[in-house]
VOPADREN-695625 format. One record per residue (C-alpha): residue in one letter; x, z, y. Coordinates in steps of 0.2 Angstrom, whole numbers, plus 5000, padded with zeros to 4 digits. Each point is the difference from the previous one (the first is absolute). Example, Ala and Ser with C-alpha at 12.3 -4.5 7.8 and 13.67 -1.06 7.14 Angstrom:
+--------+------+------+------+
: residu :   px :   pz :   py :
+--------+------+------+------+
:      a : 5062 : 5039 : 4978 :
:      s : 5006 : 4997 : 5017 :
+--------+------+------+------+
***
This chain:
+--------+------+------+------+
: residu :   px :   pz :   py :
+--------+------+------+------+
:      m : 4955 : 4183 : 5238 :
:      a : 4981 : 5001 : 4996 :
:      n : 4996 : 4987 : 5013 :
:      q : 5012 : 4987 : 4993 :
:      p : 4992 : 4986 : 4990 :
:      i : 5001 : 5001 : 4981 :
:      t : 5009 : 4986 : 4991 :
:      s : 4995 : 4995 : 4983 :
:      v : 5017 : 4998 : 4993 :
:      a : 5018 : 5000 : 5006 :
:      v : 5016 : 4996 : 4991 :
:      v : 5016 : 5009 : 5001 :
:      m : 5017 : 4992 : 4995 :
:      v : 5014 : 5011 : 4995 :
:      p : 5015 : 4989 : 4996 :
:      l : 5017 : 5006 : 4993 :
:      p : 5012 : 4998 : 5015 :
:      a : 5011 : 4986 : 4993 :
:      q : 4998 : 4982 : 5005 :
:      g : 4993 : 4992 : 4984 :
:      h : 4986 : 5013 : 4999 :
:      l : 4996 : 5001 : 5019 :
:      n : 4998 : 4981 : 5000 :
:      q : 4988 : 5000 : 4985 :
:      l : 4988 : 5013 : 5007 :
:      l : 5001 : 4992 : 5018 :
:      h : 4995 : 4983 : 4992 :
:      l : 4986 : 5009 : 4990 :
:      s : 4994 : 5008 : 5017 :
:      r : 4997 : 4982 : 5006 :
:      l : 4990 : 4995 : 4985 :
:      v : 4989 : 5016 : 5001 :
:      s : 4998 : 4998 : 5019 :
:      v : 4991 : 4984 : 4998 :
:      y : 4985 : 5009 : 4993 :
:      d : 4998 : 5009 : 5017 :
:      i : 5006 : 5017 : 4992 :
:      p : 5011 : 5011 : 5011 :
:      i : 5018 : 5002 : 4993 :
:      h : 5012 : 5014 : 5004 :
:      f : 5018 : 4996 : 4996 :
:      i : 5010 : 5016 : 4999 :
:      s : 5019 : 5001 : 4999 :
:      t : 5015 : 5008 : 5009 :
:      t : 5004 : 4995 : 5018 :
:      t : 5015 : 4989 : 4995 :
:      h : 4992 : 4992 : 4985 :
:      t : 4984 : 4995 : 5009 :
:      r : 5010 : 4991 : 5013 :
:      q : 5010 : 4992 : 4986 :
:      a : 4984 : 4994 : 4991 :
:      k : 4993 : 4993 : 5016 :
:      t : 5016 : 4992 : 5005 :
:      r : 5004 : 4991 : 4984 :
:      v : 4982 : 4994 : 4994 :
:      h : 4998 : 4981 : 4999 :
:      g : 4986 : 4988 : 4998 :
:      w : 4989 : 5010 : 5012 :
:      d : 5000 : 5012 : 5015 :
:      p : 4994 : 5018 : 4996 :
:      l : 4997 : 5003 : 5018 :
:      s : 4986 : 4986 : 5000 :
:      k : 4990 : 5011 : 4988 :
:      t : 4990 : 5012 : 5011 :
:      n : 4994 : 5010 : 4985 :
:      i : 5017 : 5004 : 4993 :
:      n : 5006 : 5016 : 5008 :
:      f : 5018 : 5006 : 4998 :
:      h : 5004 : 5018 : 4999 :
:      e : 5018 : 5005 : 5002 :
:      f : 5007 : 5017 : 4995 :
:      p : 5018 : 5006 : 5003 :
:      t : 5010 : 5008 : 4986 :
:      p : 5015 : 5012 : 5001 :
:      p : 5017 : 4991 : 5003 :
:      f : 5007 : 4994 : 4984 :
:      n : 5017 : 4993 : 4994 :
:      n : 5001 : 4981 : 5004 :
:      p : 5015 : 4993 : 4990 :
:      p : 5004 : 4982 : 4999 :
:      p : 4998 : 4991 : 4983 :
:      n : 5015 : 5000 : 4989 :
:      p : 5002 : 4982 : 4994 :
:      n : 5014 : 5006 : 4988 :
:      s : 4989 : 5013 : 4991 :
:      s : 4999 : 4998 : 4981 :
:      i : 4981 : 5005 : 5002 :
:      k : 4991 : 4986 : 5009 :
:      f : 4985 : 5011 : 5004 :
:      p : 4999 : 5003 : 5019 :
:      s : 5005 : 5018 : 5000 :
:      q : 5003 : 5000 : 5019 :
:      i : 4981 : 5000 : 5002 :
:      i : 4997 : 5016 : 4989 :
:      p : 5002 : 5012 : 5015 :
:      s : 4986 : 4991 : 5010 :
:      l : 4989 : 5000 : 4984 :
:      h : 5002 : 5019 : 4999 :
:      a : 4997 : 5001 : 5018 :
:      s : 4983 : 4991 : 4998 :
:      t : 4994 : 5015 : 4990 :
:      n : 4997 : 5009 : 5017 :
:      l : 4986 : 4988 : 5003 :
:      r : 4989 : 5011 : 4988 :
:      d : 4993 : 5011 : 5013 :
:      p : 4997 : 4987 : 5014 :
:      v : 4992 : 4988 : 4988 :
:      y : 4988 : 5013 : 4993 :
:      k : 4995 : 5006 : 5017 :
:      l : 4997 : 4982 : 5006 :
:      i : 4990 : 4995 : 4985 :
:      q : 4990 : 5017 : 5001 :
:      k : 4996 : 4995 : 5019 :
:      l : 4995 : 4982 : 4995 :
:      s : 4989 : 5007 : 4986 :
:      k : 4989 : 5009 : 5013 :
:      t : 4994 : 4984 : 5008 :
:      t : 5000 : 4989 : 4984 :
:      q : 4988 : 5000 : 4985 :
:      r : 5014 : 4995 : 4988 :
:      i : 5019 : 5000 : 5004 :
:      v : 5010 : 4989 : 4988 :
:      i : 5018 : 5004 : 4998 :
:      i : 5012 : 4986 : 4993 :
:      y : 5017 : 5008 : 4997 :
:      d : 5016 : 4994 : 4992 :
:      s : 5003 : 5007 : 4983 :
:      l : 5015 : 5008 : 5007 :
:      m : 4991 : 5009 : 5014 :
:      a : 4989 : 5011 : 4988 :
:      y : 5009 : 5015 : 5006 :
:      v : 4994 : 4996 : 5018 :
:      v : 4982 : 4998 : 4996 :
:      q : 4997 : 5013 : 4987 :
:      d : 4990 : 5011 : 5011 :
:      i : 4986 : 4987 : 5003 :
:      r : 4992 : 5006 : 4984 :
:      s : 4992 : 5014 : 5010 :
:      i : 4991 : 4988 : 5012 :
:      p : 4983 : 4997 : 4993 :
:      n : 4997 : 4983 : 5007 :
:      a : 5018 : 4993 : 4996 :
:      e : 5004 : 4988 : 4986 :
:      s : 5017 : 4994 : 4996 :
:      f : 5007 : 4985 : 4992 :
:      c : 5018 : 4998 : 4994 :
:      f : 5010 : 4985 : 5005 :
:      q : 5012 : 4994 : 4986 :
:      s : 5013 : 4990 : 5009 :
:      s : 5007 : 4990 : 4985 :
:      s : 4993 : 4988 : 4988 :
:      a : 4989 : 5006 : 4986 :
:      f : 5011 : 4992 : 4988 :
:      t : 5015 : 5011 : 5005 :
:      i : 4989 : 5015 : 5002 :
:      y : 4993 : 4998 : 4982 :
:      s : 5018 : 4996 : 4993 :
:      l : 5006 : 5017 : 5007 :
:      y : 4984 : 5009 : 4993 :
:      w : 5002 : 4992 : 4983 :
:      e : 5018 : 5006 : 4999 :
:      a : 4995 : 5017 : 5006 :
:      v : 4987 : 5002 : 4986 :
:      g : 5011 : 4995 : 4986 :
:      k : 4998 : 4981 : 4999 :
:      p : 4984 : 4999 : 4990 :
:      l : 4994 : 4984 : 4992 :
:      l : 4997 : 4987 : 5012 :
:      p : 4986 : 4986 : 5000 :
:      f : 5008 : 4983 : 4997 :
:      k : 4995 : 4994 : 5017 :
:      a : 5011 : 5014 : 5007 :
:      c : 5015 : 4998 : 4989 :
:      h : 5011 : 4996 : 5015 :
:      i : 5001 : 5018 : 5004 :
:      e : 5012 : 5004 : 4985 :
:      n : 5014 : 4990 : 5009 :
:      v : 4998 : 5007 : 5018 :
:      p : 5017 : 5007 : 5006 :
:      l : 4996 : 5018 : 5006 :
:      e : 5017 : 5009 : 4997 :
:      d : 5008 : 5008 : 5015 :
:      c : 4987 : 4993 : 5012 :
:      f : 4997 : 5017 : 5008 :
:      p : 5015 : 5011 : 5004 :
:      l : 4999 : 5018 : 4997 :
:      e : 4998 : 5004 : 5019 :
:      i : 4985 : 4990 : 5002 :
:      q : 4992 : 5007 : 4984 :
:      e : 5002 : 5017 : 5008 :
:      l : 4992 : 4994 : 5016 :
:      v : 4986 : 4992 : 4991 :
:      k : 4996 : 5017 : 4992 :
:      v : 4998 : 5008 : 5018 :
:      l : 4990 : 4985 : 5007 :
:      y : 4989 : 4996 : 4985 :
:      d : 4998 : 5014 : 4988 :
:      v : 4986 : 5010 : 5009 :
:      p : 4981 : 5002 : 4996 :
:      k : 4991 : 4984 : 5003 :
:      s : 4981 : 4995 : 5001 :
:      n : 5000 : 4981 : 5002 :
:      t : 4985 : 4990 : 4999 :
:      g : 5010 : 4985 : 4995 :
:      d : 5016 : 4990 : 5002 :
:      i : 5004 : 4985 : 5011 :
:      y : 5012 : 4986 : 4996 :
:      n : 5008 : 4987 : 5011 :
:      t : 4998 : 4987 : 4986 :
:      s : 4987 : 4988 : 4992 :
:      r : 4992 : 5000 : 4983 :
:      l : 5007 : 4982 : 4999 :
:      i : 5017 : 5007 : 5000 :
:      d : 4998 : 5018 : 4992 :
:      g : 4983 : 5000 : 4992 :
:      i : 5006 : 5004 : 4982 :
:      y : 5010 : 5015 : 5006 :
:      l : 4987 : 5006 : 5012 :
:      d : 4988 : 5001 : 4985 :
:      l : 5013 : 5009 : 4990 :
:      l : 5003 : 5013 : 5014 :
:      a : 4981 : 5002 : 5002 :
:      e : 4997 : 5002 : 4981 :
:      a : 5014 : 5013 : 4999 :
:      k : 4996 : 5009 : 5016 :
:      a : 5018 : 4999 : 5002 :
:      t : 5000 : 5006 : 5018 :
:      g : 4985 : 5012 : 4997 :
:      t : 4986 : 4988 : 5004 :
:      n : 4992 : 4984 : 4993 :
:      k : 4993 : 4994 : 5017 :
:      l : 5013 : 4987 : 5006 :
:      f : 4998 : 4988 : 5014 :
:      a : 5012 : 4985 : 5000 :
:      i : 4997 : 4993 : 5018 :
:      g : 5016 : 4991 : 5004 :
:      p : 5009 : 4991 : 5007 :
:      f : 4999 : 5012 : 5015 :
:      n : 5011 : 4988 : 5011 :
:      p : 4992 : 4986 : 5010 :
:      i : 4999 : 4984 : 4990 :
:      s : 4994 : 4987 : 5013 :
:      l : 5018 : 4997 : 5006 :
:      l : 5004 : 4983 : 4992 :
:      g : 5006 : 4987 : 5013 :
:      t : 4997 : 5012 : 5014 :
:      k : 5010 : 5013 : 5011 :
:      n : 4992 : 5015 : 5009 :
:      q : 5003 : 5001 : 5018 :
:      e : 5012 : 5014 : 4999 :
:      n : 5012 : 4989 : 4990 :
:      n : 4997 : 4983 : 5008 :
:      q : 5018 : 5000 : 5006 :
:      n : 5008 : 5008 : 4986 :
:      k : 5016 : 4990 : 4995 :
:      c : 4997 : 5001 : 4982 :
:      l : 4983 : 4992 : 5001 :
:      l : 5005 : 4987 : 5013 :
:      w : 5014 : 4995 : 4988 :
:      l : 4989 : 4999 : 4985 :
:      d : 4988 : 4988 : 5010 :
:      k : 5015 : 4988 : 4999 :
:      q : 5003 : 5001 : 4981 :
:      e : 4993 : 4991 : 4985 :
:      p : 4986 : 5008 : 4990 :
:      n : 5006 : 5012 : 4987 :
:      s : 5018 : 4998 : 5005 :
:      v : 5005 : 5017 : 5007 :
:      l : 5005 : 5016 : 4990 :
:      f : 4995 : 5016 : 5008 :
:      i : 5011 : 5015 : 4995 :
:      s : 4995 : 5018 : 5004 :
:      f : 5003 : 5016 : 4991 :
:      g : 4987 : 5011 : 5009 :
:      t : 5002 : 5016 : 5009 :
:      t : 5007 : 5011 : 4987 :
:      s : 5015 : 4990 : 4994 :
:      s : 5018 : 4999 : 5006 :
:      l : 5013 : 4988 : 4993 :
:      t : 5018 : 5003 : 4999 :
:      d : 5012 : 4989 : 5010 :
:      e : 5006 : 4993 : 4983 :
:      q : 4982 : 4995 : 4995 :
:      i : 4996 : 4993 : 5017 :
:      n : 5016 : 4989 : 4999 :
:      e : 4995 : 4993 : 4983 :
:      i : 4982 : 4996 : 5006 :
:      a : 5007 : 4991 : 5015 :
:      i : 5012 : 4990 : 4990 :
:      g : 4986 : 4995 : 4988 :
:      l : 4988 : 4995 : 5013 :
:      e : 5013 : 4989 : 5008 :
:      k : 5005 : 4992 : 4984 :
:      s : 4982 : 4997 : 4995 :
:      e : 4998 : 4988 : 5015 :
:      h : 4982 : 5005 : 5002 :
:      k : 4992 : 5006 : 5016 :
:      f : 4997 : 5019 : 5002 :
:      i : 4994 : 5014 : 5011 :
:      w : 5009 : 5016 : 4996 :
:      v : 4995 : 5017 : 5006 :
:      l : 5016 : 5009 : 5000 :
:      r : 4997 : 5018 : 5005 :
:      d : 5002 : 5018 : 4993 :
:      a : 4987 : 5010 : 4993 :
:      d : 4989 : 5011 : 5012 :
:      k : 5005 : 5017 : 5005 :
:      g : 4987 : 5014 : 5000 :
:      d : 4998 : 4997 : 5019 :
:      v : 5003 : 4981 : 5003 :
:      f : 5001 : 5002 : 5019 :
:      e : 5015 : 5012 : 5000 :
:      g : 5018 : 4998 : 4996 :
:      e : 5012 : 4985 : 4997 :
:      i : 4996 : 4985 : 4989 :
:      r : 5014 : 4993 : 4989 :
:      k : 5004 : 4982 : 5003 :
:      a : 5006 : 4994 : 4983 :
:      p : 5014 : 4988 : 5000 :
:      l : 4999 : 4982 : 4995 :
:      p : 5015 : 4988 : 4995 :
:      e : 5010 : 4995 : 5015 :
:      g : 4992 : 4985 : 5009 :
:      y : 4985 : 5000 : 4988 :
:      e : 4985 : 4999 : 5013 :
:      e : 5009 : 4986 : 5008 :
:      r : 5002 : 4990 : 4984 :
:      v : 4982 : 5002 : 4994 :
:      k : 4991 : 5000 : 5017 :
:      e : 4992 : 4983 : 4997 :
:      r : 4992 : 5006 : 4984 :
:      g : 4999 : 5019 : 5000 :
:      i : 4994 : 5014 : 5011 :
:      i : 5007 : 5017 : 4999 :
:      v : 4987 : 5013 : 5007 :
:      r : 5007 : 5017 : 5004 :
:      d : 4984 : 5008 : 5007 :
:      w : 4982 : 5000 : 4995 :
:      a : 4993 : 4984 : 4993 :
:      p : 4982 : 4993 : 5000 :
:      q : 5000 : 5000 : 4981 :
:      l : 4981 : 4996 : 4998 :
:      e : 5002 : 4985 : 5011 :
:      i : 5016 : 4994 : 4992 :
:      l : 4992 : 5001 : 4982 :
:      g : 4984 : 4992 : 5007 :
:      h : 5010 : 4985 : 5007 :
:      g : 4999 : 4984 : 4991 :
:      s : 5019 : 4997 : 5001 :
:      t : 5003 : 5016 : 4990 :
:      g : 5003 : 4996 : 4981 :
:      g : 5007 : 5016 : 4993 :
:      f : 5003 : 5019 : 5003 :
:      i : 5014 : 5010 : 4993 :
:      s : 4993 : 5018 : 5001 :
:      h : 5003 : 5018 : 4994 :
:      c : 4982 : 4999 : 4993 :
:      g : 4992 : 5014 : 5010 :
:      w : 4982 : 4999 : 4997 :
:      n : 4996 : 4996 : 5018 :
:      s : 5012 : 4985 : 5000 :
:      c : 4993 : 4995 : 4983 :
:      m : 4982 : 4999 : 5006 :
:      e : 5005 : 4991 : 5015 :
:      s : 5009 : 4987 : 4990 :
:      i : 4987 : 4998 : 4987 :
:      s : 4986 : 4999 : 5012 :
:      l : 5009 : 4986 : 5010 :
:      g : 5005 : 4991 : 4985 :
:      v : 5019 : 5002 : 5001 :
:      p : 5011 : 5001 : 4984 :
:      i : 5012 : 5015 : 4999 :
:      g : 5018 : 5003 : 4995 :
:      a : 4999 : 5017 : 4993 :
:      w : 5014 : 5013 : 5005 :
:      p : 4993 : 5017 : 4997 :
:      m : 5009 : 5015 : 5008 :
:      h : 4991 : 5016 : 4995 :
:      s : 4983 : 5009 : 4997 :
:      d : 4986 : 4989 : 4995 :
:      q : 5010 : 4984 : 5004 :
:      p : 5006 : 4996 : 4982 :
:      g : 4982 : 5001 : 4993 :
:      n : 4994 : 4989 : 5014 :
:      a : 5014 : 4988 : 4997 :
:      f : 4995 : 4999 : 4982 :
:      l : 4982 : 4997 : 5004 :
:      v : 5005 : 4985 : 5012 :
:      t : 5013 : 4992 : 4988 :
:      k : 4994 : 5003 : 4983 :
:      v : 4981 : 5003 : 5001 :
:      l : 4994 : 4990 : 5015 :
:      r : 5015 : 4987 : 4998 :
:      i : 5000 : 4997 : 5019 :
:      g : 5019 : 5005 : 5002 :
:      v : 5017 : 5000 : 4993 :
:      e : 5012 : 5014 : 4996 :
:      v : 5014 : 5002 : 5012 :
:      k : 5007 : 5017 : 4994 :
:      d : 4995 : 5007 : 4983 :
:      w : 4996 : 5019 : 5002 :
:      a : 5013 : 5003 : 4985 :
:      r : 5013 : 4993 : 5013 :
:      r : 4994 : 5012 : 5014 :
:      d : 5018 : 5007 : 5003 :
:      e : 5008 : 4983 : 5001 :
:      v : 5004 : 4989 : 5014 :
:      i : 4991 : 4983 : 4998 :
:      d : 5013 : 4987 : 5003 :
:      s : 4998 : 4984 : 5011 :
:      i : 4999 : 4989 : 4986 :
:      t : 4984 : 5009 : 4994 :
:      v : 4993 : 4999 : 5017 :
:      e : 5003 : 4982 : 5002 :
:      k : 4992 : 4996 : 4983 :
:      v : 4985 : 5010 : 5004 :
:      v : 4997 : 4991 : 5017 :
:      r : 5002 : 4983 : 4991 :
:      r : 4988 : 5005 : 4987 :
:      l : 4987 : 5005 : 5012 :
:      l : 5002 : 4986 : 5013 :
:      g : 5008 : 4986 : 4991 :
:      s : 4994 : 4999 : 4982 :
:      e : 4985 : 4994 : 4989 :
:      e : 4999 : 5018 : 4994 :
:      g : 4999 : 5006 : 5018 :
:      d : 4987 : 4987 : 5004 :
:      e : 4989 : 5007 : 4985 :
:      i : 5002 : 5018 : 5005 :
:      r : 4995 : 4996 : 5018 :
:      k : 4985 : 4990 : 4994 :
:      r : 4995 : 5016 : 4990 :
:      a : 5003 : 5011 : 5015 :
:      k : 4990 : 4988 : 5012 :
:      e : 4985 : 5000 : 4987 :
:      l : 5000 : 5019 : 4999 :
:      g : 5001 : 5002 : 5018 :
:      e : 4986 : 4988 : 5003 :
:      i : 4988 : 5009 : 4988 :
:      v : 5005 : 5017 : 5007 :
:      r : 4996 : 4994 : 5017 :
:      e : 4984 : 4993 : 4994 :
:      s : 4995 : 5017 : 4993 :
:      v : 5000 : 5009 : 5016 :
:      v : 4988 : 4988 : 5010 :
:      e : 4981 : 5002 : 4999 :
:      g : 4994 : 4998 : 4982 :
:      g : 5018 : 5003 : 4992 :
:      d : 5002 : 5014 : 4988 :
:      t : 5012 : 5010 : 5010 :
:      k : 4988 : 4999 : 5015 :
:      k : 4986 : 5006 : 4989 :
:      e : 5011 : 5015 : 4994 :
:      m : 5004 : 5004 : 5018 :
:      d : 4981 : 4999 : 5005 :
:      s : 4997 : 5012 : 4985 :
:      f : 5013 : 5012 : 5007 :
:      i : 4992 : 5000 : 5017 :
:      a : 4983 : 5002 : 4992 :
:      h : 5006 : 5015 : 4991 :
:      i : 5007 : 5009 : 5015 :
:      t : 4985 : 4996 : 5011 :
:      r : 4987 : 5004 : 4987 :
+--------+------+------+------+
***
């Protein structure tokens, strides 16, 4: 060990083993690796495989300074999602999240080992992996940053409610109307207590957002030290943004992208509810009818939510109306497996995105200038949907959170599609979305405000 060269700084990423969290920290790994800093990405064996298999916009194996560390966990229950559950939170992944607590010892030992050949070891961990990294406080040259996986707007909304709804500055008055009731079921609240409520010693927080989007709420969080620190780095979007008009090599034969190449600009609606939402057969039928009646072109990712281990077990194939795919084949594509979401959103033919409003999808859509039809399902999604539709005004509401237990009928779906793709209102919303996307993309290039904030973060950890 004594003969090994000493590295000035290394960064360790510790994501929550769920797709939307894995993806964000893997994209952040790419951004940090550009500064010639070695990255160590740590997760369970199956979730490391999942992250590498599903990432879009770049090849993680092409980055020689990103090192993957895979650790097994004890066997865990791996039930399929229940589309008929009254609780839309993906309860089926809770066993795998509990199993991830077994990473505590191997993560500590790996960081301890790395610290012996590194002047400063920087740990960036998902806020729900605090339990796993709690022991690093004993390593003298280790420094930790907490990654907040949602929008600053939603996080501040939750904080504001938790501290008794104090008087808000006028510029943040939107917060008073954010729907927060029943966003987090009791079982996830209990899990959060295990994963999050441990002693912490963070240097600061990292957000996958931009001050152009979330600046007011970042300032409010810092002023209140709502998460225990006032040092916040807004260095998003993490996802690649240089995708417009291009396809990466991996997807150059993807049927969605080849089909999009043949369509008119802004003429296609993309529909995807992410990796943590499953729809009932009844709701799927209503969406199908609404899309068909709208007479607009679409790509619909129709797949169930992830299991804890996505590589094991059967996958439900949700039924569509009889003869549906044949009837819509000239203007609609049904995708039953993993879709290249970044490339689809970045394609010039894509004119709108019906989304569950997970923050990962929101940032991808915002940064690529695509308006959103907001259909939140659980957790932070109602808050993110409110930000998109009411504050940024770059989307329309598909499903009001107050109607969360209802089936949205085909007439509503049809009307939303026509609003987004076939109306003056939709054109105005798309114009705002494209303008915001442009300034967000400009902010991450040399001289832009987000690039300066990223440089500041790198300067801080390499000081």
